[in-house]
N, C-alpha and C positions, 0 to 999 in steps of 0.2 A: 369520490374521495381518493386522494393520492395514495398510492401503494407505499408501504413502509420500506425502508432499506433492507430490513430483514427478509421481507417477501421477495424483493427484487434479486437479492443474492441467491436465495433459494431457487428462484426461477432459472437463473443462469446455471446453477449447479445441476439441476434436474435436466436441463437441455444440453449439457456438455459444452457450454460456451462460457465466456468469462466477462466480468465487469472490470474494465480498466479503472484504476484509481490514480489520479494525476496530481502530483505534488505541485504546490504553488509557493516556492520560496521567495518570489518577487511578485507583489500584488498586480502589476500590469500584465502578468502572464494569464490572469484568470479569464478575462474577456475573450481573448483569441482561443483559449482552450474550449470554453463553452460554445463559441461559434463553430469550431471545428467538429465538436460532437454533434451539434445540430445539423451541420451541413453533410456529415457522413451518416446521419441517422443512427448514431451509436449511443448506447447508454453508458454513462461513466460516473464515477465519484470524483468530486473536487475535494482535495484533502490537504491538510497541513500537519506537519509534525513539529513537536516542540523545538527541535534543533533549527527549524526554519524561521522561527522568530527569535531564537537565541543567536544564531550564527549567520543568517541571511537577512532578507528584508521583508519577511511576512508580517512583521510588527507585533501582532498579538492575535489571540483567539477572536477578539471582538472585531479587529480590523478585517480579518479574513471573512467573518460572518457578514459584516456590513458590505464589503465589496461583493461577496457572493449574492447578497440580497438584491443588489443593483443589476446583476447580469444573469441570474439563474434562469433556467428553463427546465421545469420539473418533468417535462416529457423525457428529458435526456440526462438530467443530473440530480444528485443529492450531495449534501455536505458531510464529510467524514473527518473525524479527528484521528490522524495517523499517530505513529510512535509517541506515546508518553511513557518514557522509561521510568522504572523504579530506581535503577542505578544507571546513570547516563554514560555516554562515550568517554567522559573524563573521570569516570569512577566516583561521581558525586551523587549523593542521595537526592531524589526529587520528590517534591510534595505532589505526588501523582493524584492523590484523591481530590485535592483542591482543584487541579486542572481539569480532571474529568467532570467534577461537579459544575465547574464554570461552563464547560462545553454543553452540558445538559441544559443548563439554564439559558444559554444563548440560542438553543434550538438546533444544535448539530444533530444529524440523523443517526449517527453511529459513532462509536469510540473504540480506541485501541490502547490497551495497557501492555507494556513490554517489560516483563520480568525475566527475560531470557538470560541475563547475566547473573541471575541468582541461582542458588541450589534449588532443586526441583520442589521441595516442600515449601520453601519460601515463595517461589514463583506461584505455586498453587494458592497459597494464603493471600498474597497480594492481589492476584487475579480475581479470587472470590470476593474480595472487598469491592472491587470495581464492578463486578457483576451485580452485586447488591445495590450499589449506587445507581447504576445505569438502568436496572430493571424497574426501579421506582419511576423512572422517566420513560419506560417502555422502549429503551434503546438497546439494539444488539451490541455485543462486545466481541472484539477481536483480541486475541492474545498471541504470544509467540513462544515457541519451545524449540530449542536448538540454537545454534549460533550462526546467524546470517552475518558474515563478517564484512568489513569494509569501512565502518564508521570509526574504528579505533585509530589512534595515532600510530604513525609508523607504517612501513610497507607490509603488504600481505605476504605470507609465504608463497612460493610458486604455486600457481593455481592447480596444475596437474597433480602436484603432490597432495594438495588439499582434497581434490576430488577422489583420487585413488584411495586415500586413507579413510575417507568418510568423516574426517575430523569435523566436529560440530554438527553433523547431520542429526536431525530430529530422530530420537529413538521411538519406534512405533509403540512399544509396550508402555513407555512413559507417557506418550501422547494419549493413549487410551485412558490411563489413570487421570491425566491432567483434565481431559474433557469431562470425564465422569465427576470429578471432585469439584470442578469450578463451575460447571454449567455454561461454559463459554459457547458462543454461537459459531465463531469462525476461528480457525487456527492457522497462524502463519508458520510455515515449516521451512527447514533447511535441507535441501536435497541437491546442493551444488550451486545454488544461487548466491550472489554476493551483492552487497550494496556498492553504489558509487562512492568514491572518496568525497569528503566534505571539507577538507582543510588543506591549506598550503597549495603548492603548485599542483599537487595530485588531483585537485578537484576539477582542473581543466583538461586533464589527460584522458586519452581514449580508455574506455572501460575494458577490463578483461572480458574476452568472449567466453561466457560460462556455458556449462552443459548441465543437464538435469538427469538424475538417476530415477527413471520412471518406475522401475521395479520397487525401489524403496518407497516412492510415492504411493504405489498400490498397497504396500503393507500398511502404511499410515492410514490410508483411506479405509481399508477394510476394518481396522480396529477402532477408528474414531467415529465414523458415520456423520461427520459434519462437513460443511464447505471448507475447503482449504485455501490458503492464501500464499501467493508467491511474491515475496519482496525482492527488490533488486532486479526488476523485470527488464530494464534497458540492457541491451547487449547480449542477451541469451540467444543462442542459435535458434532460428525459426522452427526447425523441425521438432526441437524439444518443446518449444512453447505449445505448438499445436497438439502434440501428444498430451501434454500436461492438462490442457483444458478438457480433454476427454477422460482424464484419469483423476478428476476430483478437484483441480484448481478452479475456483469460481471467481477469484478476485486476483488481479495482478497489479502491483504498484509500478508506476512509470515515473521516474524523476529525472535521472541524469540526462537523458536524450533531450528533454524539453528545456531543462535549466541551462545546459551548455549552448543550445541554440539561441536562447535569450541573451546570455552573457556575451556570446561572440558578436551578436549584432547590435547590442545596445550602444557601443561607442559610435556607431554610424548615426543612429537616431532612434527615438522611442518608437516611431512608426515601423522602422525596419525590424526592431526587436519583436514587436507584436506580430508582424508578418512571419518572422522566422518561427515563432512559437506555433502559430496557426499551421504553417506548412509542415512542421515536424509532427504535430498532433495528427493531421490528416494522413500523413505517410505512415505513422505508427498504427493508426486504426485500420487503414485500408490495406497496407502492404505487409507490415510486420506481424500484426495480430490477426489479420483477415476477419475482422468483426464488424466492418461497416454494415449498417442495416440491423444491428443487433437489438435496437430498441423495440422493434416489433415483436421480438421473442421475449425480451426481459420485462418490458413495460407495455404490453399489448393494449391497444385501444386508447393510448394516451394522446 
């Protein structure tokens, strides 16, 4: 019997390694990503966020599920629903419960609700609703606390200023309360990481080279006791990433590096774009994250 996504993330967490979660904003990216995971013997999640069918070419939850069903290899992959915001990047309310329910019906292996733009009590209440929906389908739930910036309109403040101030960082004591009151399985945290831009000219620009506050991460880990998640994984300096995996980060989201590789190559040809995604995925697994071969640890005997 195939291991659940909950068990696989726990295996990574206990081993001090990480599961990469790879965003698919354009459907033709999926096949080369799965092939790269297989060829590097790396276990990863294929994921889609709401903004990727709203603002890119992922089309729909069902389109992603159907494409995944054609190329999946469950020795190395599972399907995850990434960011479903309660309040989106345009400050619009989202029918998050309906989206989460649809994903559960379609057979996604795990889901994420993002109430991080809400006050703490409201974030807790909305996340608890999703936990109730997902647990009926025996699905693990990821949520977010703190402000992982980058998806909002307009430029970010200077990164060094953000990092030094700790603006938007996840509060460890609030994180403890959040996990206890929601029953969430995994928590996405803000410790210096930022999302890649998704709109206008900025979406093609080189992403800011981010750092991570490992001491802050340790405080969150000590008080929550659950696997932690790092969003905005592209562009973070390697030494920080490798430390983070040993200090509680069990899932890392990779989007910008693969999307930009695809979008840069697609004017040449569809084949060139697929190859660019494959190459970028292999490089990320082998050289950036140093997790090639992780499947034998995370999903042994598969």
